[in-house]
Each structure stands twice: as structure tokens, then as C-alpha cells.
Biopython code that builds the backbone (N, CA, C, O; Angstrom):
import numpy as np
from Bio.PDB.StructureBuilder import StructureBuilder

atoms = [
    (1, "UNK", "N", (-25.236, -32.744, -73.127)),
    (1, "UNK", "CA", (-25.943, -34.173, -73.521)),
    (1, "UNK", "C", (-26.500, -34.618, -72.017)),
    (1, "UNK", "O", (-25.646, -34.716, -71.136)),
    (2, "UNK", "N", (-27.450, -34.805, -71.784)),
    (2, "UNK", "CA", (-28.647, -34.754, -70.736)),
    (2, "UNK", "C", (-29.716, -36.630, -71.005)),
    (2, "UNK", "O", (-30.726, -36.917, -71.646)),
    (3, "UNK", "N", (-28.334, -37.803, -69.722)),
    (3, "UNK", "CA", (-29.009, -38.776, -69.857)),
    (3, "UNK", "C", (-28.772, -39.296, -68.993)),
    (3, "UNK", "O", (-28.122, -38.712, -68.126)),
    (4, "UNK", "N", (-29.243, -40.837, -68.779)),
    (4, "UNK", "CA", (-28.517, -41.633, -68.093)),
    (4, "UNK", "C", (-27.817, -42.856, -67.795)),
    (4, "UNK", "O", (-28.034, -43.946, -68.325)),
    (5, "UNK", "N", (-26.969, -42.599, -66.915)),
    (5, "UNK", "CA", (-25.793, -43.341, -66.537)),
    (5, "UNK", "C", (-25.442, -44.705, -65.829)),
    (5, "UNK", "O", (-26.387, -44.983, -65.091)),
    (6, "UNK", "N", (-24.491, -45.633, -65.764)),
    (6, "UNK", "CA", (-23.667, -46.438, -64.617)),
    (6, "UNK", "C", (-22.793, -46.696, -65.122)),
    (6, "UNK", "O", (-22.301, -46.626, -66.249)),
    (7, "UNK", "N", (-22.523, -47.120, -63.928)),
    (7, "UNK", "CA", (-20.239, -47.510, -63.085)),
    (7, "UNK", "C", (-20.011, -49.006, -62.765)),
    (7, "UNK", "O", (-20.382, -49.374, -61.650)),
    (8, "UNK", "N", (-19.604, -49.669, -63.365)),
    (8, "UNK", "CA", (-19.252, -50.333, -62.583)),
    (8, "UNK", "C", (-18.070, -51.142, -61.628)),
    (8, "UNK", "O", (-17.079, -51.545, -62.238)),
    (9, "UNK", "N", (-18.120, -51.297, -60.703)),
    (9, "UNK", "CA", (-16.567, -50.997, -59.590)),
    (9, "UNK", "C", (-16.234, -52.526, -59.877)),
    (9, "UNK", "O", (-16.852, -53.589, -59.817)),
    (10, "UNK", "N", (-15.293, -52.222, -60.127)),
    (10, "UNK", "CA", (-14.038, -53.939, -59.963)),
    (10, "UNK", "C", (-13.429, -54.363, -58.796)),
    (10, "UNK", "O", (-12.244, -54.516, -59.093)),
    (11, "UNK", "N", (-13.712, -54.830, -56.805)),
    (11, "UNK", "CA", (-13.639, -54.696, -56.335)),
    (11, "UNK", "C", (-12.425, -56.132, -56.036)),
    (11, "UNK", "O", (-12.638, -57.258, -56.485)),
    (12, "UNK", "N", (-11.550, -55.872, -55.448)),
    (12, "UNK", "CA", (-11.573, -54.690, -54.477)),
    (12, "UNK", "C", (-9.808, -53.774, -55.152)),
    (12, "UNK", "O", (-9.078, -53.038, -54.488)),
    (13, "UNK", "N", (-9.676, -54.091, -56.216)),
    (13, "UNK", "CA", (-8.890, -52.932, -56.759)),
    (13, "UNK", "C", (-9.195, -51.623, -57.557)),
    (13, "UNK", "O", (-8.517, -50.908, -58.294)),
    (14, "UNK", "N", (-10.810, -51.590, -57.005)),
    (14, "UNK", "CA", (-11.569, -49.708, -57.885)),
    (14, "UNK", "C", (-11.157, -49.105, -58.100)),
    (14, "UNK", "O", (-10.632, -48.064, -57.705)),
    (15, "UNK", "N", (-11.482, -50.304, -59.712)),
    (15, "UNK", "CA", (-11.305, -49.657, -61.290)),
    (15, "UNK", "C", (-12.354, -49.525, -61.405)),
    (15, "UNK", "O", (-13.090, -50.094, -60.599)),
    (16, "UNK", "N", (-12.737, -48.979, -62.114)),
    (16, "UNK", "CA", (-14.709, -48.844, -62.420)),
    (16, "UNK", "C", (-15.167, -48.576, -63.955)),
    (16, "UNK", "O", (-15.057, -47.400, -64.301)),
    (17, "UNK", "N", (-15.527, -49.233, -64.661)),
    (17, "UNK", "CA", (-16.074, -49.158, -66.231)),
    (17, "UNK", "C", (-17.388, -48.211, -66.144)),
    (17, "UNK", "O", (-17.977, -48.672, -65.166)),
    (18, "UNK", "N", (-18.057, -47.280, -66.574)),
    (18, "UNK", "CA", (-19.094, -46.758, -66.675)),
    (18, "UNK", "C", (-19.450, -46.074, -67.959)),
    (18, "UNK", "O", (-18.449, -46.110, -68.674)),
    (19, "UNK", "N", (-20.418, -45.480, -68.549)),
    (19, "UNK", "CA", (-21.551, -45.279, -69.667)),
    (19, "UNK", "C", (-22.445, -44.413, -69.150)),
    (19, "UNK", "O", (-22.841, -44.278, -67.992)),
    (20, "UNK", "N", (-22.787, -43.690, -70.408)),
    (20, "UNK", "CA", (-24.045, -43.265, -70.217)),
    (20, "UNK", "C", (-25.005, -42.108, -71.452)),
    (20, "UNK", "O", (-24.542, -41.159, -72.085)),
    (21, "UNK", "N", (-25.827, -42.419, -71.450)),
    (21, "UNK", "CA", (-26.730, -42.535, -72.896)),
    (21, "UNK", "C", (-27.377, -41.402, -73.076)),
    (21, "UNK", "O", (-27.360, -40.824, -71.989)),
    (22, "UNK", "N", (-27.838, -40.885, -73.716)),
    (22, "UNK", "CA", (-29.202, -39.109, -73.639)),
    (22, "UNK", "C", (-29.131, -39.136, -75.421)),
    (22, "UNK", "O", (-28.935, -39.822, -76.424)),
    (23, "UNK", "N", (-29.436, -37.901, -74.919)),
    (23, "UNK", "CA", (-29.888, -36.617, -75.923)),
    (23, "UNK", "C", (-29.243, -35.609, -75.705)),
    (23, "UNK", "O", (-29.251, -35.103, -74.583)),
    (24, "UNK", "N", (-28.302, -34.911, -77.073)),
    (24, "UNK", "CA", (-27.294, -34.507, -77.164)),
    (24, "UNK", "C", (-27.457, -32.646, -78.185)),
    (24, "UNK", "O", (-28.165, -32.649, -79.192)),
    (25, "UNK", "N", (-27.151, -32.058, -77.999)),
    (25, "UNK", "CA", (-27.436, -30.718, -78.790)),
    (25, "UNK", "C", (-25.963, -30.838, -79.265)),
    (25, "UNK", "O", (-25.079, -31.580, -78.840)),
    (26, "UNK", "N", (-25.924, -29.746, -80.441)),
    (26, "UNK", "CA", (-24.481, -29.125, -80.761)),
    (26, "UNK", "C", (-24.806, -27.861, -80.766)),
    (26, "UNK", "O", (-26.028, -27.715, -80.759)),
    (27, "UNK", "N", (-23.809, -26.232, -80.780)),
    (27, "UNK", "CA", (-24.212, -25.772, -80.645)),
    (27, "UNK", "C", (-22.456, -24.976, -81.090)),
    (27, "UNK", "O", (-21.634, -25.077, -80.178)),
    (28, "UNK", "N", (-22.022, -24.343, -82.234)),
    (28, "UNK", "CA", (-21.115, -23.688, -83.287)),
    (28, "UNK", "C", (-21.291, -22.508, -83.349)),
    (28, "UNK", "O", (-22.048, -22.022, -84.188)),
    (29, "UNK", "N", (-20.616, -21.778, -82.458)),
    (29, "UNK", "CA", (-19.977, -20.205, -82.554)),
    (29, "UNK", "C", (-18.576, -19.950, -83.116)),
    (29, "UNK", "O", (-17.576, -20.575, -82.761)),
    (30, "UNK", "N", (-18.597, -19.085, -83.923)),
    (30, "UNK", "CA", (-18.047, -18.088, -85.574)),
    (30, "UNK", "C", (-17.434, -16.862, -84.717)),
    (30, "UNK", "O", (-18.232, -15.951, -84.495)),
    (31, "UNK", "N", (-16.269, -16.731, -84.262)),
    (31, "UNK", "CA", (-15.596, -15.384, -83.975)),
    (31, "UNK", "C", (-16.178, -15.286, -82.534)),
    (31, "UNK", "O", (-16.532, -16.406, -82.165)),
    (32, "UNK", "N", (-16.448, -14.094, -81.369)),
    (32, "UNK", "CA", (-16.961, -13.163, -81.246)),
    (32, "UNK", "C", (-18.038, -12.843, -81.278)),
    (32, "UNK", "O", (-18.515, -12.677, -80.156)),
    (33, "UNK", "N", (-18.768, -12.644, -82.175)),
    (33, "UNK", "CA", (-20.152, -12.031, -82.582)),
    (33, "UNK", "C", (-21.220, -13.627, -82.746)),
    (33, "UNK", "O", (-21.105, -14.686, -83.362)),
    (34, "UNK", "N", (-22.361, -12.940, -81.690)),
    (34, "UNK", "CA", (-24.003, -14.481, -82.308)),
    (34, "UNK", "C", (-24.086, -14.353, -83.368)),
    (34, "UNK", "O", (-24.590, -15.268, -84.019)),
    (35, "UNK", "N", (-23.746, -13.465, -83.856)),
    (35, "UNK", "CA", (-24.271, -13.788, -85.471)),
    (35, "UNK", "C", (-23.828, -14.694, -86.512)),
    (35, "UNK", "O", (-24.185, -14.572, -87.684)),
    (36, "UNK", "N", (-22.970, -15.697, -86.044)),
    (36, "UNK", "CA", (-22.287, -16.638, -86.559)),
    (36, "UNK", "C", (-23.045, -18.187, -85.763)),
    (36, "UNK", "O", (-22.554, -19.310, -85.873)),
    (37, "UNK", "N", (-23.833, -17.977, -85.282)),
    (37, "UNK", "CA", (-24.128, -19.037, -84.653)),
    (37, "UNK", "C", (-24.745, -19.914, -85.383)),
    (37, "UNK", "O", (-25.251, -19.553, -86.445)),
    (38, "UNK", "N", (-24.842, -21.568, -84.851)),
    (38, "UNK", "CA", (-25.619, -22.502, -85.722)),
    (38, "UNK", "C", (-25.841, -23.130, -84.713)),
    (38, "UNK", "O", (-24.923, -23.355, -83.925)),
    (39, "UNK", "N", (-27.385, -23.664, -84.437)),
    (39, "UNK", "CA", (-27.266, -24.554, -83.677)),
    (39, "UNK", "C", (-28.604, -26.022, -84.373)),
    (39, "UNK", "O", (-29.440, -26.185, -85.262)),
    (40, "UNK", "N", (-27.946, -26.788, -83.135)),
    (40, "UNK", "CA", (-28.475, -28.248, -84.154)),
    (40, "UNK", "C", (-29.558, -28.843, -83.365)),
    (40, "UNK", "O", (-29.571, -28.862, -82.134)),
    (41, "UNK", "N", (-30.593, -29.394, -84.235)),
    (41, "UNK", "CA", (-31.837, -30.035, -83.376)),
    (41, "UNK", "C", (-30.642, -31.154, -82.153)),
    (41, "UNK", "O", (-29.455, -31.435, -81.986)),
    (42, "UNK", "N", (-32.294, -31.489, -81.471)),
    (42, "UNK", "CA", (-31.568, -32.605, -80.158)),
    (42, "UNK", "C", (-31.408, -34.195, -81.465)),
    (42, "UNK", "O", (-32.202, -34.545, -82.339)),
    (43, "UNK", "N", (-30.116, -34.776, -81.072)),
    (43, "UNK", "CA", (-29.951, -35.875, -81.467)),
    (43, "UNK", "C", (-29.142, -36.706, -81.014)),
    (43, "UNK", "O", (-28.892, -36.802, -82.216)),
    (44, "UNK", "N", (-28.077, -37.825, -80.206)),
    (44, "UNK", "CA", (-28.161, -39.050, -79.855)),
    (44, "UNK", "C", (-26.597, -38.815, -79.514)),
    (44, "UNK", "O", (-25.752, -38.513, -80.357)),
    (45, "UNK", "N", (-26.332, -39.023, -77.998)),
    (45, "UNK", "CA", (-24.888, -39.098, -77.192)),
    (45, "UNK", "C", (-24.559, -39.958, -76.289)),
    (45, "UNK", "O", (-25.372, -40.490, -75.533)),
    (46, "UNK", "N", (-23.389, -40.158, -76.294)),
    (46, "UNK", "CA", (-23.171, -41.322, -75.049)),
    (46, "UNK", "C", (-21.563, -41.014, -74.712)),
    (46, "UNK", "O", (-20.842, -40.604, -75.621)),
    (47, "UNK", "N", (-21.105, -41.201, -73.551)),
    (47, "UNK", "CA", (-20.093, -40.730, -72.488)),
    (47, "UNK", "C", (-19.730, -42.657, -71.907)),
    (47, "UNK", "O", (-20.375, -43.500, -71.283)),
    (48, "UNK", "N", (-18.394, -42.605, -72.541)),
    (48, "UNK", "CA", (-17.960, -43.926, -71.536)),
    (48, "UNK", "C", (-17.215, -43.886, -70.683)),
    (48, "UNK", "O", (-17.165, -42.679, -70.447)),
    (49, "UNK", "N", (-16.373, -44.503, -69.818)),
    (49, "UNK", "CA", (-15.301, -43.647, -69.226)),
    (49, "UNK", "C", (-14.963, -45.427, -68.825)),
    (49, "UNK", "O", (-15.467, -46.540, -68.971)),
    (50, "UNK", "N", (-13.493, -44.609, -68.108)),
    (50, "UNK", "CA", (-12.065, -45.993, -67.266)),
    (50, "UNK", "C", (-11.310, -45.466, -66.377)),
    (50, "UNK", "O", (-10.384, -44.736, -66.730)),
    (51, "UNK", "N", (-11.609, -45.784, -64.771)),
    (51, "UNK", "CA", (-10.717, -44.903, -64.047)),
    (51, "UNK", "C", (-10.738, -45.821, -63.125)),
    (51, "UNK", "O", (-11.154, -46.980, -63.138)),
    (52, "UNK", "N", (-10.084, -44.971, -62.061)),
    (52, "UNK", "CA", (-9.075, -45.224, -61.093)),
    (52, "UNK", "C", (-9.133, -44.879, -59.307)),
    (52, "UNK", "O", (-8.573, -43.799, -59.122)),
    (53, "UNK", "N", (-9.635, -45.475, -58.006)),
    (53, "UNK", "CA", (-10.495, -44.594, -57.685)),
    (53, "UNK", "C", (-9.124, -45.293, -55.778)),
    (53, "UNK", "O", (-9.342, -46.324, -55.141)),
    (54, "UNK", "N", (-8.184, -44.475, -55.539)),
    (54, "UNK", "CA", (-7.344, -44.614, -54.082)),
    (54, "UNK", "C", (-7.943, -44.831, -53.009)),
    (54, "UNK", "O", (-7.450, -43.735, -52.745)),
    (55, "UNK", "N", (-8.485, -45.119, -52.148)),
    (55, "UNK", "CA", (-9.435, -44.437, -50.226)),
    (55, "UNK", "C", (-8.012, -44.372, -49.790)),
    (55, "UNK", "O", (-7.007, -45.082, -49.757)),
    (56, "UNK", "N", (-8.626, -42.545, -49.304)),
    (56, "UNK", "CA", (-7.015, -41.647, -48.391)),
    (56, "UNK", "C", (-7.165, -41.362, -46.989)),
    (56, "UNK", "O", (-6.421, -41.144, -46.033)),
    (57, "UNK", "N", (-8.715, -41.466, -47.275)),
    (57, "UNK", "CA", (-9.106, -42.217, -45.490)),
    (57, "UNK", "C", (-10.052, -42.879, -44.973)),
    (57, "UNK", "O", (-10.559, -43.336, -45.997)),
    (58, "UNK", "N", (-10.608, -43.231, -44.210)),
    (58, "UNK", "CA", (-11.873, -44.755, -44.186)),
    (58, "UNK", "C", (-13.272, -43.645, -45.131)),
    (58, "UNK", "O", (-14.090, -44.501, -45.467)),
    (59, "UNK", "N", (-13.601, -42.795, -45.438)),
    (59, "UNK", "CA", (-14.561, -42.011, -45.629)),
    (59, "UNK", "C", (-14.375, -41.634, -47.741)),
    (59, "UNK", "O", (-15.070, -41.620, -48.757)),
    (60, "UNK", "N", (-12.931, -41.399, -47.282)),
    (60, "UNK", "CA", (-12.889, -40.983, -48.650)),
    (60, "UNK", "C", (-11.853, -41.156, -50.069)),
    (60, "UNK", "O", (-10.657, -40.927, -49.884)),
    (61, "UNK", "N", (-12.281, -41.531, -51.385)),
    (61, "UNK", "CA", (-11.345, -41.190, -51.844)),
    (61, "UNK", "C", (-10.896, -40.232, -53.219)),
    (61, "UNK", "O", (-11.777, -39.485, -53.645)),
    (62, "UNK", "N", (-9.739, -40.228, -53.830)),
    (62, "UNK", "CA", (-9.740, -39.673, -54.752)),
    (62, "UNK", "C", (-9.425, -40.481, -55.859)),
    (62, "UNK", "O", (-8.949, -41.593, -55.632)),
    (63, "UNK", "N", (-9.675, -39.983, -57.426)),
    (63, "UNK", "CA", (-9.470, -40.873, -58.412)),
    (63, "UNK", "C", (-8.982, -40.469, -59.485)),
    (63, "UNK", "O", (-8.697, -39.283, -59.321)),
    (64, "UNK", "N", (-8.687, -40.850, -60.654)),
    (64, "UNK", "CA", (-8.598, -40.469, -62.020)),
    (64, "UNK", "C", (-9.324, -40.866, -63.173)),
    (64, "UNK", "O", (-9.570, -42.054, -62.970)),
    (65, "UNK", "N", (-9.791, -40.550, -64.238)),
    (65, "UNK", "CA", (-9.878, -41.703, -65.143)),
    (65, "UNK", "C", (-10.322, -40.762, -66.830)),
    (65, "UNK", "O", (-10.257, -39.579, -67.166)),
    (66, "UNK", "N", (-10.672, -41.776, -67.387)),
    (66, "UNK", "CA", (-10.640, -41.386, -68.849)),
    (66, "UNK", "C", (-11.710, -40.901, -69.474)),
    (66, "UNK", "O", (-12.608, -41.185, -68.681)),
    (67, "UNK", "N", (-12.327, -40.222, -70.597)),
    (67, "UNK", "CA", (-13.789, -40.657, -70.532)),
    (67, "UNK", "C", (-13.456, -39.703, -72.168)),
    (67, "UNK", "O", (-12.858, -38.647, -72.376)),
    (68, "UNK", "N", (-14.164, -40.669, -73.082)),
    (68, "UNK", "CA", (-14.538, -40.839, -74.492)),
    (68, "UNK", "C", (-16.073, -40.245, -74.711)),
    (68, "UNK", "O", (-16.950, -41.042, -74.379)),
    (69, "UNK", "N", (-16.435, -39.231, -75.115)),
    (69, "UNK", "CA", (-17.567, -38.218, -75.156)),
    (69, "UNK", "C", (-18.028, -38.345, -76.870)),
    (69, "UNK", "O", (-17.235, -37.997, -77.746)),
    (70, "UNK", "N", (-19.105, -38.769, -77.124)),
    (70, "UNK", "CA", (-18.982, -38.902, -79.001)),
    (70, "UNK", "C", (-20.733, -38.174, -79.191)),
    (70, "UNK", "O", (-21.587, -38.549, -78.387)),
    (71, "UNK", "N", (-21.021, -37.396, -80.031)),
    (71, "UNK", "CA", (-22.699, -36.846, -79.893)),
    (71, "UNK", "C", (-22.686, -36.583, -81.713)),
    (71, "UNK", "O", (-21.894, -35.872, -82.331)),
    (72, "UNK", "N", (-23.879, -37.442, -82.302)),
    (72, "UNK", "CA", (-24.467, -37.312, -83.844)),
    (72, "UNK", "C", (-25.633, -36.464, -83.316)),
    (72, "UNK", "O", (-26.230, -36.599, -82.248)),
    (73, "UNK", "N", (-25.881, -35.340, -84.527)),
    (73, "UNK", "CA", (-27.361, -34.673, -84.010)),
    (73, "UNK", "C", (-27.469, -33.588, -84.958)),
    (73, "UNK", "O", (-26.501, -32.860, -85.180)),
    (74, "UNK", "N", (-28.979, -33.379, -85.734)),
    (74, "UNK", "CA", (-29.096, -33.540, -86.714)),
    (74, "UNK", "C", (-28.547, -31.848, -86.656)),
    (74, "UNK", "O", (-27.970, -31.375, -85.676)),
    (75, "UNK", "N", (-28.855, -31.102, -87.883)),
    (75, "UNK", "CA", (-28.384, -29.958, -88.256)),
    (75, "UNK", "C", (-28.672, -28.868, -88.067)),
    (75, "UNK", "O", (-28.005, -27.897, -87.710)),
    (76, "UNK", "N", (-30.844, -29.140, -88.571)),
    (76, "UNK", "CA", (-31.526, -28.203, -87.829)),
    (76, "UNK", "C", (-31.517, -27.725, -88.802)),
    (76, "UNK", "O", (-31.033, -28.413, -89.702)),
    (77, "UNK", "N", (-32.180, -25.895, -89.292)),
    (77, "UNK", "CA", (-32.144, -24.580, -90.269)),
    (77, "UNK", "C", (-30.935, -25.225, -91.610)),
    (77, "UNK", "O", (-31.262, -25.814, -92.640)),
    (78, "UNK", "N", (-29.628, -24.898, -91.189)),
    (78, "UNK", "CA", (-28.221, -25.249, -91.858)),
    (78, "UNK", "C", (-28.920, -26.154, -92.836)),
    (78, "UNK", "O", (-29.455, -25.465, -93.704)),
    (79, "UNK", "N", (-29.092, -27.295, -92.997)),
    (79, "UNK", "CA", (-29.460, -27.817, -94.516)),
    (79, "UNK", "C", (-30.009, -29.112, -93.636)),
    (79, "UNK", "O", (-29.377, -29.562, -92.680)),
    (80, "UNK", "N", (-31.611, -29.787, -94.219)),
    (80, "UNK", "CA", (-32.320, -30.868, -93.692)),
    (80, "UNK", "C", (-31.218, -31.818, -93.488)),
    (80, "UNK", "O", (-30.934, -32.109, -92.326)),
    (81, "UNK", "N", (-30.639, -32.275, -94.337)),
    (81, "UNK", "CA", (-29.876, -33.625, -94.194)),
    (81, "UNK", "C", (-28.404, -34.137, -93.555)),
    (81, "UNK", "O", (-27.768, -35.149, -93.260)),
    (82, "UNK", "N", (-28.343, -32.554, -93.568)),
    (82, "UNK", "CA", (-26.776, -32.274, -92.624)),
    (82, "UNK", "C", (-26.237, -32.914, -91.174)),
    (82, "UNK", "O", (-27.064, -32.610, -90.314)),
    (83, "UNK", "N", (-25.171, -33.673, -90.620)),
    (83, "UNK", "CA", (-25.604, -33.858, -89.189)),
    (83, "UNK", "C", (-24.647, -33.311, -88.956)),
    (83, "UNK", "O", (-23.893, -32.864, -89.820)),
    (84, "UNK", "N", (-24.505, -33.244, -87.967)),
    (84, "UNK", "CA", (-23.591, -32.347, -86.654)),
    (84, "UNK", "C", (-22.361, -33.382, -85.497)),
    (84, "UNK", "O", (-22.436, -33.458, -84.270)),
    (85, "UNK", "N", (-21.544, -33.909, -86.211)),
    (85, "UNK", "CA", (-20.778, -34.882, -84.912)),
    (85, "UNK", "C", (-20.097, -33.926, -84.308)),
    (85, "UNK", "O", (-19.950, -32.763, -84.685)),
    (86, "UNK", "N", (-19.453, -34.733, -82.826)),
    (86, "UNK", "CA", (-18.775, -34.364, -82.119)),
    (86, "UNK", "C", (-17.981, -35.337, -81.757)),
    (86, "UNK", "O", (-18.339, -36.473, -82.068)),
    (87, "UNK", "N", (-16.885, -35.187, -81.118)),
    (87, "UNK", "CA", (-15.716, -36.581, -79.819)),
    (87, "UNK", "C", (-14.885, -36.071, -79.422)),
    (87, "UNK", "O", (-14.169, -35.538, -80.270)),
    (88, "UNK", "N", (-14.502, -35.928, -78.085)),
    (88, "UNK", "CA", (-13.895, -35.330, -77.473)),
    (88, "UNK", "C", (-13.605, -36.916, -76.313)),
    (88, "UNK", "O", (-14.342, -37.874, -76.078)),
    (89, "UNK", "N", (-11.948, -36.500, -75.732)),
    (89, "UNK", "CA", (-11.805, -37.737, -75.202)),
    (89, "UNK", "C", (-11.620, -36.517, -73.433)),
    (89, "UNK", "O", (-11.575, -35.304, -73.638)),
    (90, "UNK", "N", (-11.534, -37.050, -71.848)),
    (90, "UNK", "CA", (-11.221, -35.489, -71.548)),
    (90, "UNK", "C", (-10.447, -36.664, -70.139)),
    (90, "UNK", "O", (-10.750, -37.803, -69.782)),
    (91, "UNK", "N", (-9.414, -35.723, -69.687)),
    (91, "UNK", "CA", (-8.957, -36.469, -68.377)),
    (91, "UNK", "C", (-9.948, -36.319, -66.822)),
    (91, "UNK", "O", (-9.898, -35.246, -66.221)),
    (92, "UNK", "N", (-10.746, -37.384, -66.315)),
    (92, "UNK", "CA", (-11.417, -36.747, -65.198)),
    (92, "UNK", "C", (-10.484, -36.641, -63.349)),
    (92, "UNK", "O", (-9.310, -36.305, -63.508)),
    (93, "UNK", "N", (-10.573, -36.694, -62.988)),
    (93, "UNK", "CA", (-10.816, -36.218, -61.450)),
    (93, "UNK", "C", (-11.576, -36.385, -60.587)),
    (93, "UNK", "O", (-12.563, -35.666, -60.746)),
    (94, "UNK", "N", (-11.635, -37.117, -59.538)),
    (94, "UNK", "CA", (-12.932, -37.242, -58.835)),
    (94, "UNK", "C", (-12.591, -37.110, -57.243)),
    (94, "UNK", "O", (-11.634, -37.694, -56.735)),
    (95, "UNK", "N", (-13.380, -36.374, -56.605)),
    (95, "UNK", "CA", (-12.832, -36.821, -55.036)),
    (95, "UNK", "C", (-14.608, -37.281, -54.082)),
    (95, "UNK", "O", (-15.313, -36.362, -53.665)),
    (96, "UNK", "N", (-15.128, -39.113, -53.862)),
    (96, "UNK", "CA", (-16.149, -39.629, -53.803)),
    (96, "UNK", "C", (-15.592, -39.439, -52.106)),
    (96, "UNK", "O", (-14.438, -39.688, -51.757)),
    (97, "UNK", "N", (-16.419, -39.068, -51.406)),
    (97, "UNK", "CA", (-17.039, -39.660, -50.017)),
    (97, "UNK", "C", (-18.529, -40.756, -49.707)),
    (97, "UNK", "O", (-19.652, -40.840, -50.204)),
    (98, "UNK", "N", (-17.761, -41.490, -48.589)),
    (98, "UNK", "CA", (-18.959, -42.837, -48.666)),
    (98, "UNK", "C", (-19.138, -43.081, -47.537)),
    (98, "UNK", "O", (-19.921, -43.975, -47.215)),
]
sb = StructureBuilder()
sb.init_structure("model")
sb.init_model(0)
sb.init_chain("A")
sb.init_seg("    ")
for serial, (resi, resn, name, xyz) in enumerate(atoms, 1):
    if name == "N":
        sb.init_residue(resn, " ", resi, " ")
    sb.init_atom(name, np.array(xyz, "f"), 0.0, 1.0, " ", f" {name:<3s}", serial, name[0])
structure = sb.get_structure()
């Protein structure tokens, strides 16, 4: 996905909520050969984040977050009516310098 996002920090507890919206594509690979690959057209994607950071010095913070990623894209050459959908949940670790 390629898009724009924003984070909102709740101070002084340093919890943040974030989101991004943008253009997404999906590639499916079956086996170890390139012969069975399917690529999608460009569609829509979204990421939603929730996290917490802790200050470990005057300038550095470390954090952890959860991310939900979703995408829905047209399947392209396979079937003009078909759509690929994708979703994932990820755990993120961060280091912030301020």
C-alpha cells in the first residue's frame, strides 16, 4: 500500500491512535515458480494502529503497537468481476528520537 497517514498522541500517557489510507495491490504466488503468479490491479487499502510509547531518555522513546491492515483490489486479468481481499494483524515495535 502507498498512501497518507496520521497519528494522534494522547498525552501525558503517550498512547497513540493512527491510520493510513491509500492505493493497494496484491500479488499471489503459488509454489516456487513465477509461472503461477497472479497480480491485481490497483485498489483501496487502509491501516489502523493503536500503540504505546515509553521514554527511556530525554530524547528517545520505545514503543509497541497493533496494526490492522485491510485491502480490496480488482483481480485484473483473471476475472473482470473478481476482487482480491487481504487482511492482517501485526505487532509493531518502534524507536522514536525527538
